[in-house]
N, C-alpha and C positions, 0 to 999 in steps of 0.2 A: 714195157716200152713206153717212152715218152711220146705222146701224140703231138701233132702240130698245134692243136688248140691249147694244150698245156704249156707248150713253149711260148705261144702268144701271151698267155696269161702270166707266165713268169716275167715276160718283158714288161707287161702292164704293171705288175706288182713290185717291180724292182727287186728288193731283197726278200719279198714275201710278206705274209701277214705279220711276221714278228718284227718288221722294221720299226725303229723308234719314231715317235711322232715328231714332226717338224712343221711349224706353221708355214703356210704358203707365203712365199716372199714375192711381192710384186713391186718392181721399181716404180717410184712415184713419178707421175707424169706432170704434176702441178705442185706448186708450193703449198705447204701447210698453212692454215690460217695464222696470221700474226697475233690475233687477239681473240678472246672469247667473252661471252656475256658474263657479267658478274652474277654468281649464283645467289647472292643475298636478296631474298624476295622482299625485304622490308624497304629497299631503296626504290626511288622513282625510276621510270623507264629510261630517262636520259642518263641517270647515274649508272644504270646497269649496262648500257652500251658504251659508256665512257672508256672502258679498257680497249675497245676496238679503235677508238680515236687515239688513245694514248700510245698504242703500238705504232702509230704514224705521226707522232706529235711534231717531229721536225719538219716533215713535208707540209703537214697541216698548218703549223705555226708560220712557216715561211710563206705559204700561200696567203694567210690572213695578213701578215705584215705587208706583203706586196699589194694586197687589196686596199689596206688602210692608206698606204702612200698614194695609190691611185685615186682614192676618194678625196684625200687632202688636195691633190692636184686639181681635181674637179672643183672643189669648193673654192680654191684660190682664183679660179677664172673670173667670177663676178668682181672680185676685188681689183684685179688687173684692169678689167673693163671700166670700172668706176674711176680708177686713177687716169686711164687714158682719156675718158670723156672730160673729166674735170681739168686735167693739166694740159693735155695736147689739143683738145677741141674747144673747150670753153675758155680757159685762161690763156692758152697758147704759150705756156711757159716751157714746154719741151716738145720734142718731135714725137711722131707717132710710131716710128720704126722700132724703138726699144720695146714698146708694148706688143707690137706684132710678133717680134722675135720671142718674147716671153710667152705669148699665147701658143706659138708653134712648139716651143720646148715643152710646155705643159701638155699639149695635145699628144706629142710623140711619147712622152714619159707615161702618160695615162694609157695610151694604146698598148705599149710594150708590157706594162705591168698588168693591165687587164687580161691580155692574152695569157701571161704566165700564171696569174692566180686562178683564172678560170680552168685552165688545163690541169693545174695541180689539185684544185678542189674537186673537180669532177672525177679525176683519177682516184682521189681518196674515197669519194662517195661509192664508186664502183668496186673499189677494194673492200669497202665495208659490206657491200652487198654480197661479194664473194665469200667473205668470212661468215656472214649470216647464213648463206645457203649451205656452205660446207658444214657449218656448225649444227644446223638443224637436221641435215641429213645424217651426220654422224650420230646425233642423238637418236634419230629414228631407227638407225640400225641396231642400237642397243636396247630398244624397247621390246617388251615381252609380247608374246602372242596374245595375252589377255588384253593388252592395249589395243591391238588391231581388231580384236573381236568386237570392241564397242565403239571405235572411232571410224567414221566414214572416210574412205580414200579421198573423195573430193574435198573434204574439209582440210585434209593434210596438204593436198596439192595447192589449194588456195592459200593456205598460210605460208607455204614454202615459195610462193610466187608473188601474188598480188600484195600480200601483207608485207613481205620483205621489200617489195618495190615502194610501197608507201613510206616505210621507214627510210629507205634510201633517198627518196625525193625530198623528204624533210631535212635530212642531214646535208643534202646538197644546197637547198635554198636558205636554210636557217643562217648559215654563216654570212651569206650575202646580205640578209636582212640586218644582222648584227652590225655589219659594216655600214649599211645605210643609216643605222641609228648613230654610229660614230660620226658619219659625215654630217648628220643633223646637229650633233653637239658642237662640232667645229664651226659649222655655218652659223649656229646661234651665237657662239662666242664672238665671231667676226661681226655679226649684226649688232651685238651689244656694244662692241668696241666703237662702232660708227655712231649709233644713236639708240639709246636705251628705250625711250618711249615708243619709238617706231618698231623696235624689235618686239616689244611686249604686245603691241597691237597686232603684228603679223602672226603671233603665236596664240592669240586669245582663243581661237576655236579649238585648239588641240586637246584640251581636257575632255571636250565632248566626244572627240574621236576615241579616246580611251574608254569612255562609258559605252559607246556603241560597240567597240571591240569586245568588251566583256560580255555584252548581251549576245553577240553572235557566237562567241566561244561556248557559252553555256548551252546554246541551242545545238551547236554542231557536234559536240562530243557524243551524246547518246545516239544521234542520228548516224554519225560516222560508224559507230559500232554496229548498228543495225545494217547499214549498207554493206560493210565487210562480211557480216554473217550471211547476208542473203546472196552476196556474190559467191560465197563458198557453197551455199545451197544449190545454186544454179550449176556450179562446177561439179558438184556431186552427181546431180541428175545426168549431166552430159557424160561424165566418166562412166557411170553405170550403164547408160544406153549404148555407148560405144563399145565397151567391153562385153556387154550382154546383147549385142545386136542380133545374134543368132536366135536367142530366146525370144526377143521382141518380134522378130519376123516370123518365127515358127508359130506364134500365137496370134499373128496379125494384129499386134497391139500398138502399131505405130501411132494411130490416132490418139490412143489413150496416153502414150508417153509424150506426144507433142502437147497434149492438153496439160499434162503434169508440168512440163517445162514452161508452158505459157503462164500457168498459175504462179510458178516460182519467179518467172521474169516480171510478171505484173507486180508481185510483192517487192521485187528489187526496184522496179520503176517507181513505185509509190515512195519508197524510202529515199531514192535518189532525187525525186522531185521535191521532197521535204527538205533535203539538204540544199538543193539549188534555191528553193524558196527562201531559206534562211540567209543564204548569201545575197540573193537578189534584194532582200529587204534591208540588210545592214551594210553591205559592201559599198553601195552608192553613197550612203550617208558618210561612211568613213573616207571615201575618196573626195567628196565634194565639200566637206566642211573646211579643209585647208584653203579652198579657193575663196572662201569668205575672207580669209586672211589677206589674200591678194587684193581683193576689193577694198579692204580697210586700209591697206598700204597705199593704194592709189588715191584713196579719198583723203586720208590724214596726211600722207606724204606730200600730195599735191598742195594741200593747204599750207604745209610747212615750207614747201619750195616757193610758193607765191610770196610768203613773208620773208624769204631769204634765209630761213633757218637751216635748210639742207640744200645740197646741190642736186643738179639733174642726174649726175653720176650716181649719187646715193640712191635716188628713186629707182634708177635702172638696176643697180646692184641688188637692192632689196626685192625688187620684182623677180629677179633671177633666183635669188635665194628662196623666195617663197615657192617658186616652181621646183627647185631642188628638194625643198622640204616636203613637197607633195609626194615624191617618189616613194619614200618609206611607207607613207600612209596608203598609197595606191596598192602597194604590195602587202600591207598588213592584213587585209581581209583574206587574201590568198594564202598567206603564211599561216594564219590562224586555222584556216580550213585544213591545210597540210598537217599542222600540229595536232589537231584533234584526230584526224584520220590516222596519223602515225602513232599517236598514243593508243588508239583503239587497236591498231594492227600489232603494235608491240605487246599489248596485253594478250592478244590471241597467240602470238609467237611464244611469249613466256608461259602461257598456259600449257604448251607442249613441252618446252624446255624445262619447266619446273616439275614435270611429271617424272617420277623415278620409276625405273623398270622394276616390275614385280619379281623378275628372275635375273639375278646378277651374280657375278663371281664374288664369293666371300673374301674378306681379307685373309691372306695366307693360303688361298686356293692353289693347289699344285697341278702340274700337268700330268695327264694320264699317259705314262710312258710305257711302251711295249706291253699293251694289255693282252692278257691271255684269253679273255672273252667270257669269263664266268659272270652270268647275269642273275641278279636276285631281286625280286620284288617282295618285300617283307611286310605283310599285313597293311597293304596300301589302301588308304581311303582318299578319294578325290572326287570333286564335283566342280562343274563350270559355274563360277559365280555363286548365286544364292540358290541354285537349283539343287534338287536332291542328289546325293552322291552317285556318280556313275560307277565308281569302284568302291566297294565296302568290304574291307578285310581281305583284299586280293593278295594272294601269295603264289609266287611261281619262281622256280630256280632252274636255270639252264647251265649245264656244264660246258666247258670250252669245247667247241667243235660240234655241239649238239644242235640239231634242227628240230624245232617244235612248231607245230601248227596250232594256232589259236582259232577255235571255232565257236560260233554262237549266233544267236538271232540278231537281227538289226537292233542297235541300241544297247547291246549287252556290254559295250566298253572295249571292244577289241582294238580299235584304232587308238583309243586313249592310252593303252599300254605303250604303244610306240611313241606317243608324244611325251609321256613321262620318262621313258628311257632316254630320249634325247634331251630331256629337261627343257622342253618347250614350256612346260608348266611345272610348278613345284607341288608335291603331294601335300594334302591337308594333314595326313597322319601316316605313320609308317616310314619306310625308306626304300629307295631304289639304289642298288649297289652294282658296281662293275669291279670284279676282282677284289671285292671286299671294301672298295672305296665308295662312300656315299657320293652320289653324283653332285650333291650340293657342295662338296668339299674339293672338287676338281674344277679346272677352268673349262668354261663352256666351249672354247675353241678346240681344246684337246679332246673333250668328250665327243663333240660332233665329228671330229676326225676319226674317232674310233668306232662310232656308230653311224652307219649309212642307212638312209631310209628311201625306199622307192614307193611313192604314193600311187594310188589308183587314178588320180587326176594329175598327171605330170604337168609341170609348168616349164615352158621353154621361152627363152629370151628372143627378142627380135635381133638375131645374129645368125651366123652361119652354123651349119650342123657341127662342124669341127669345134667352134667356140662353145657350143652348148655341151658337147660331150666333155670337152676339156675344162669345163667351168671350175671344177674343184682342183685341177692341176693345169693352170694356164700355160705352164712351160712344157707340157707334154708334147712329144714329137708326133708327127702325123702317123708314124708306124704304131705308136702306142695307142693313139685314138682309134686307128683301124682295128687293132687287136681287141680293144674293148667292144667295138661295134660288132665284130665277128662273134664274140662271145654272147652278145645280146641278140644275135641274128638280125642285125640292122645293116650290115655291110652291103647286102645285096640291093636293097631299095635305095640306099644312099648313093651307091655308085651309079644308079639309074637316073638320079636327079640331074637337072640341066648342068649344074656346075659341081656335081659330086659333093664332096665334103665342104666346099666353099659356098654351097647354095644357102641363101638366106631363107629362114623358115617363116618369116612374117611374125606379126604380133601374137604372142602366146603359142606360136607354132601351129596356128590354125590352117596353114597351107598343107599340113600333113594330116593323115588320118589318126584316129585315136590310138590304134595299135602301133603305128609308126612312132608317135610321140612317146608311148610307153617304152618301146625298145630303145629309143635314144636316152630316155631317163634311166633305164637299167644300165646302159653302157656308161653313162655319166657316173653312176654310183660305183660300178665295177672299176673304173679308172681311178677313183678315189681310194680304192683298196681298203675299205673299213674292216676292222677285226670282227665287229658285230654287224650283221646285216638284217634289216627289217624289210620284208616284202609285204606291203599293205595292198593286197589284191592287185599286184603290179602287172598282171597279164590279163586283166579283165576284158580289155578291148582287143585282144589278139585272138585270131582264129585258132582252132584246135590244133591244126597241123603245125603251124609256126610255134604255138605254145609248147608242143611236145619237143621241138628242136631246142627251144630256149631252156626247157626243164632239163634236157640232157646235158646242156652246157652248164647249167647252174649246179647240177649234182656234183660235177667236178670242182666247181668253185666253192661249194658249201662244205667240202670235205674237211677243211681246216678252219672253218669259220663258225661262230655261233650265230644261228639264224632263227629269227622269229617270222613265221609265215602267217600273216593275217588272212585266213582262208575264207573266201566267198564263193569258191568254185570247188567242185570235187577233185578236179585234176591237180590243184595246187597242194592238196593234202598229201599227195604221194611224195612230195619233196621232203616231208618231215619224218624224223625218227619216232617222234612221239606226238600225240594229239591231246590238246587241253580243251575241254568243253567249258565255256563260260555261261553263267546264268545268274542274273541278279547282282552283277558286279563281283562275283566270286568264282573261284574254280570249282565247278560242279563235279567234274570227273577228269581223270588223266590216265592215259594208256596208249597202246597202239591203236591204229584204226580198226583192226579186226577185233581186238579185245573190247573196245567201246561199242562197236556195232553189235557184238554178241551179248553184252552185259547191260547196256544202258539204253532204255527206250527213249530218253530225252535226246541222246546223240542221234539215234535213228530218225527222230522227228525233225531235228535240225537238218540232217542230210537230205531228208525228203523235201523240205522247203527249198534247200539250195538246188536240188535237182529240178524242182518245178520251175525255179527262176531260170536255170540254164535252158530248160526246154522252151520257155517263153522267148528268151533271147535268140535261140536257134530258129524258132518259128518266125520271129521278126526278120532275121537274116534271110530266111528263105523267101519272104515276101518281097524283100528289096532286090 
């Protein structure tokens, strides 16, 4: 007779464990990035982000054209004023109204064009930021577990936020500075057309501005790198203390952590002050040198005007041009600081983007379609980094539908078997196969759809209970979610929550108990319906009564699935048809529980240690 639980599970599984693999299809809610960073590491950072700009070249080019016309209109104003003074006020050979109308037209034209080009340029800048954020996150999703083993989360968060913003700010302000340089060239040409000696006098201090700019740039680049790195250091400390707040409070280590953050903040403050000191030293020099040109214009131009060699309008126009020429140099120091910071930030971003994943699909990798569930680990050797191998000549075979418990002391490599089976890491030697296919020859997506893992420390997202259970199948109906929850014995406590399945679980699911999180994690994996199931001490935080209920449900589930049970408790061993004892990274013994207990003293010793640990946990529970 078919039970209600089996009917529920049939609903969850769809066609059953033999259903062909299909990737989860999620409708896109946002547009894909229009451009990507150039992968050629030999190019400069601006060349590498050029494809992002090239993808928006028409809007970007139109904005620059509008800005150029606006700058020309601005540069034309002093020339109109000069003509008005000389012809309408001094010589009185024409009326003033034509010049007033011309100035009004130039003002309106510049106002409209300025609005248009600023809107377009800032739009392009934020689109570039969008592309960079999406691009770096897509890259992070492809990175291997070994990458996250050695890179701090705070460093990644900093590079995906503040470093991208630094690049975006430069890409926003740099075009404006280029346009200011263009206006400088036009203004200088107009000055030369009026009076060559006076134009050269006005620009005489500018070579010294260039020298000062180079000095400041050479100082700012290394300091900018240090500032960005120390900002990431502060972000790392904050991230670790927020996510590990329970550990900090449990050891009353708040003062220690505040001191750690204060030290990092002091290091950041020192670097930031050095950066400000460089700007404070050279930026005023760069800003004030052009003003010497104005003084020279007034002095030399006044002398020429007294002799009648130039008109009053010419002096006024040149004075205005010198003021206009100061704008690019006032911004030059700020732009150079942004440039060096953006260069340092881009280097930090490229450091991530240029890192290739250690585990990736091979060319020609195939999907694992309709897996039967035969698992084979053939003479596997593996170690994390440069450490001694965790597994050394490890061999294990599971037939389809077989349930095997892997038992061993702490550090014997039990959880490593699960990580290799899902290809979170690649073996150093030997092979891991499913249905005879080396896991390195199949796509990672299809492999992980076929192999489901329930960890002893489940991770829940800051979302509703329903969304967490349906994570692997976002399109699952509420009935399917409830069926999986019932199978994991989670339906009871979920229904008792304030909003039931719509209750938000908070960051990492800490609003729930450890056992509740584990049951939701089990339900999440059951809903995914993997052909091979790995339970890595998946019920360690669940009390004995509920664990027995879950085991009863799992026995029905495991009937047609290949299952590896990483056993840290005696109760979980009962789920297995066969027990494998690990020692020294190898299979030390294999057989049923009763056979090993009777024939192998090592197995009995491991069980004794497990039983002692269970007694300690039970005693701790009694005390609470």
